[in-house]
C-alpha positions as YAML, in Angstrom:
chain: A
units: angstrom
residues:
- id: 1
  name: GLN
  ca: [0.00, 0.00, 0.00]
- id: 2
  name: VAL
  ca: [1.25, 3.46, -0.91]
- id: 3
  name: GLN
  ca: [-0.19, 6.69, 0.42]
- id: 4
  name: LEU
  ca: [0.41, 9.87, -1.56]
- id: 5
  name: VAL
  ca: [0.04, 13.46, -0.42]
- id: 6
  name: GLU
  ca: [0.38, 16.37, -2.86]
- id: 7
  name: SER
  ca: [1.26, 19.95, -1.98]
- id: 8
  name: GLY
  ca: [2.41, 23.14, -3.64]
- id: 9
  name: GLY
  ca: [-0.64, 24.17, -5.61]
- id: 10
  name: GLY
  ca: [-1.94, 27.72, -5.65]
- id: 11
  name: LEU
  ca: [-2.83, 30.78, -7.69]
- id: 12
  name: VAL
  ca: [-0.26, 32.14, -10.11]
- id: 13
  name: GLN
  ca: [-0.27, 34.59, -12.99]
- id: 14
  name: ALA
  ca: [0.26, 33.42, -16.55]
- id: 15
  name: GLY
  ca: [3.96, 33.04, -17.25]
- id: 16
  name: GLY
  ca: [4.71, 32.20, -13.64]
- id: 17
  name: SER
  ca: [5.99, 29.02, -12.01]
- id: 18
  name: LEU
  ca: [4.96, 26.55, -9.35]
- id: 19
  name: ARG
  ca: [6.54, 23.41, -7.97]
- id: 20
  name: LEU
  ca: [4.29, 20.60, -6.86]
- id: 21
  name: SER
  ca: [5.45, 17.93, -4.45]
- id: 22
  name: CYS
  ca: [4.07, 14.48, -3.75]
- id: 23
  name: ALA
  ca: [5.22, 12.67, -0.62]
- id: 24
  name: ALA
  ca: [4.82, 8.91, -0.54]
- id: 25
  name: SER
  ca: [4.68, 6.49, 2.35]
- id: 26
  name: GLY
  ca: [6.33, 3.09, 2.33]
- id: 27
  name: ARG
  ca: [9.82, 1.69, 1.95]
- id: 28
  name: THR
  ca: [9.67, 0.67, -1.70]
- id: 29
  name: PHE
  ca: [9.20, 4.06, -3.33]
- id: 30
  name: SER
  ca: [11.88, 3.41, -5.95]
- id: 31
  name: SER
  ca: [9.97, 0.37, -7.21]
- id: 32
  name: TYR
  ca: [7.15, 2.59, -8.47]
- id: 33
  name: THR
  ca: [6.75, 4.60, -11.60]
- id: 34
  name: MET
  ca: [5.35, 7.95, -10.51]
- id: 35
  name: GLY
  ca: [2.99, 9.97, -12.64]
- id: 36
  name: TRP
  ca: [1.28, 13.34, -12.57]
- id: 37
  name: PHE
  ca: [-2.21, 13.82, -13.98]
- id: 38
  name: ARG
  ca: [-4.52, 16.80, -14.07]
- id: 39
  name: GLN
  ca: [-8.24, 17.29, -14.31]
- id: 40
  name: ALA
  ca: [-10.10, 20.49, -15.14]
- id: 41
  name: PRO
  ca: [-13.81, 20.92, -14.36]
- id: 42
  name: GLY
  ca: [-15.96, 19.06, -16.86]
- id: 43
  name: LYS
  ca: [-12.98, 17.35, -18.45]
- id: 44
  name: GLU
  ca: [-11.43, 13.92, -18.19]
- id: 45
  name: ARG
  ca: [-8.31, 13.33, -16.17]
- id: 46
  name: GLU
  ca: [-5.30, 13.69, -18.44]
- id: 47
  name: PHE
  ca: [-1.73, 12.48, -18.27]
- id: 48
  name: VAL
  ca: [0.94, 15.11, -17.63]
- id: 49
  name: ALA
  ca: [4.24, 13.34, -16.94]
- id: 50
  name: ALA
  ca: [5.81, 10.16, -15.59]
- id: 51
  name: ILE
  ca: [9.18, 9.17, -14.19]
- id: 52
  name: SER
  ca: [10.81, 5.76, -13.81]
- id: 53
  name: GLY
  ca: [11.68, 4.24, -10.46]
- id: 54
  name: SER
  ca: [15.32, 5.29, -10.62]
- id: 55
  name: GLY
  ca: [14.46, 8.70, -12.00]
- id: 56
  name: GLY
  ca: [16.60, 8.09, -15.06]
- id: 57
  name: SER
  ca: [13.74, 8.18, -17.54]
- id: 58
  name: THR
  ca: [10.91, 10.63, -17.96]
- id: 59
  name: TYR
  ca: [7.99, 11.12, -20.33]
- id: 60
  name: TYR
  ca: [5.76, 14.13, -20.94]
- id: 61
  name: ALA
  ca: [2.49, 14.98, -22.59]
- id: 62
  name: ASP
  ca: [3.01, 17.19, -25.64]
- id: 63
  name: SER
  ca: [1.02, 19.97, -23.99]
- id: 64
  name: VAL
  ca: [3.60, 20.43, -21.23]
- id: 65
  name: LYS
  ca: [6.83, 19.34, -22.91]
- id: 66
  name: GLY
  ca: [9.52, 21.98, -22.51]
- id: 67
  name: ARG
  ca: [7.63, 23.76, -19.73]
- id: 68
  name: PHE
  ca: [7.20, 21.13, -17.01]
- id: 69
  name: THR
  ca: [9.87, 18.94, -15.43]
- id: 70
  name: ILE
  ca: [9.21, 15.82, -13.36]
- id: 71
  name: SER
  ca: [11.84, 14.64, -10.90]
- id: 72
  name: ARG
  ca: [12.09, 12.46, -7.82]
- id: 73
  name: ASP
  ca: [14.19, 12.10, -4.69]
- id: 74
  name: ASN
  ca: [14.02, 8.47, -3.61]
- id: 75
  name: ALA
  ca: [15.81, 9.23, -0.34]
- id: 76
  name: LYS
  ca: [12.92, 11.53, 0.56]
- id: 77
  name: ASN
  ca: [10.15, 9.40, -1.02]
- id: 78
  name: THR
  ca: [9.06, 12.47, -2.98]
- id: 79
  name: VAL
  ca: [8.26, 13.26, -6.58]
- id: 80
  name: TYR
  ca: [8.14, 16.81, -7.92]
- id: 81
  name: LEU
  ca: [6.57, 18.63, -10.83]
- id: 82
  name: GLN
  ca: [8.26, 21.92, -11.70]
- id: 83
  name: MET
  ca: [5.88, 23.96, -13.82]
- id: 84
  name: ASN
  ca: [7.21, 26.97, -15.71]
- id: 85
  name: SER
  ca: [5.66, 29.34, -18.24]
- id: 86
  name: LEU
  ca: [2.23, 28.50, -16.90]
- id: 87
  name: LYS
  ca: [-0.81, 29.18, -19.04]
- id: 88
  name: PRO
  ca: [-4.48, 29.63, -18.07]
- id: 89
  name: GLU
  ca: [-5.20, 26.29, -19.75]
- id: 90
  name: ASP
  ca: [-2.96, 24.60, -17.17]
- id: 91
  name: THR
  ca: [-5.59, 25.38, -14.54]
- id: 92
  name: ALA
  ca: [-6.71, 22.07, -13.02]
- id: 93
  name: GLY
  ca: [-6.51, 19.79, -10.04]
- id: 94
  name: TYR
  ca: [-3.17, 18.01, -10.16]
- id: 95
  name: TYR
  ca: [-2.83, 14.46, -8.91]
- id: 96
  name: CYS
  ca: [0.17, 12.21, -8.38]
- id: 97
  name: ALA
  ca: [-0.12, 8.48, -8.85]
- id: 98
  name: ALA
  ca: [2.01, 5.36, -8.37]
- id: 99
  name: ASP
  ca: [2.29, 2.23, -10.48]
- id: 100
  name: PRO
  ca: [4.73, -0.65, -9.92]
- id: 101
  name: VAL
  ca: [7.61, -0.34, -12.37]
- id: 102
  name: LYS
  ca: [7.12, -2.48, -15.48]
- id: 103
  name: GLU
  ca: [9.67, -3.30, -18.14]
- id: 104
  name: TYR
  ca: [9.18, -5.01, -21.47]
- id: 105
  name: GLY
  ca: [12.16, -6.14, -23.44]
- id: 106
  name: GLY
  ca: [14.37, -4.34, -20.97]
- id: 107
  name: ARG
  ca: [12.67, -1.03, -21.65]
- id: 108
  name: TRP
  ca: [10.73, 1.00, -19.13]
- id: 109
  name: TYR
  ca: [7.01, 0.91, -19.81]
- id: 110
  name: VAL
  ca: [5.33, 4.32, -19.47]
- id: 111
  name: PRO
  ca: [1.83, 4.09, -18.03]
- id: 112
  name: SER
  ca: [-0.06, 7.06, -19.47]
- id: 113
  name: LEU
  ca: [-3.63, 6.03, -18.69]
- id: 114
  name: SER
  ca: [-5.14, 6.78, -15.32]
- id: 115
  name: ARG
  ca: [-6.55, 3.25, -15.02]
- id: 116
  name: GLU
  ca: [-3.00, 1.86, -15.07]
- id: 117
  name: TYR
  ca: [-2.09, 3.46, -11.75]
- id: 118
  name: ASP
  ca: [-2.82, 1.69, -8.49]
- id: 119
  name: PHE
  ca: [-2.47, 4.52, -5.97]
- id: 120
  name: TRP
  ca: [-3.56, 8.15, -6.04]
- id: 121
  name: GLY
  ca: [-3.18, 11.27, -3.97]
- id: 122
  name: GLN
  ca: [-6.01, 13.61, -3.08]
- id: 123
  name: GLY
  ca: [-4.89, 16.32, -5.48]
- id: 124
  name: THR
  ca: [-3.77, 19.94, -5.28]
- id: 125
  name: GLN
  ca: [-5.38, 22.83, -7.17]
- id: 126
  name: VAL
  ca: [-3.43, 24.95, -9.61]
- id: 127
  name: THR
  ca: [-5.08, 28.11, -10.91]
- id: 128
  name: VAL
  ca: [-3.40, 30.26, -13.55]
- id: 129
  name: SER
  ca: [-4.85, 33.71, -14.09]
- id: 130
  name: SER
  ca: [-4.54, 35.57, -17.38]
...
């Protein structure tokens, strides 16, 4: 069982930055792929970014590539999402999620669908004003 707690959301002007954190419980944090998702009112939850258990591999949605950076500190059981050049369309609840690391043919498998993740945090709101 993994418990996840997000923090760092808030209100920011367009062009600004925020860093989200997600603290995880448990002693096997590095055995999980960690992902960030977001959900705006009336919209489906969408994939934002994911990072492998070691932190050596990352993957981003096209909508955030070049603006957002996912990272993790396994010693602190924490994953981060640095968000720069924020836009009003980034406004959403942001959720972190955990999925046991999977590899196929020696390559890290990137889970990009919400149903693939086993554990979820409660979310943190990010609002970007224009």
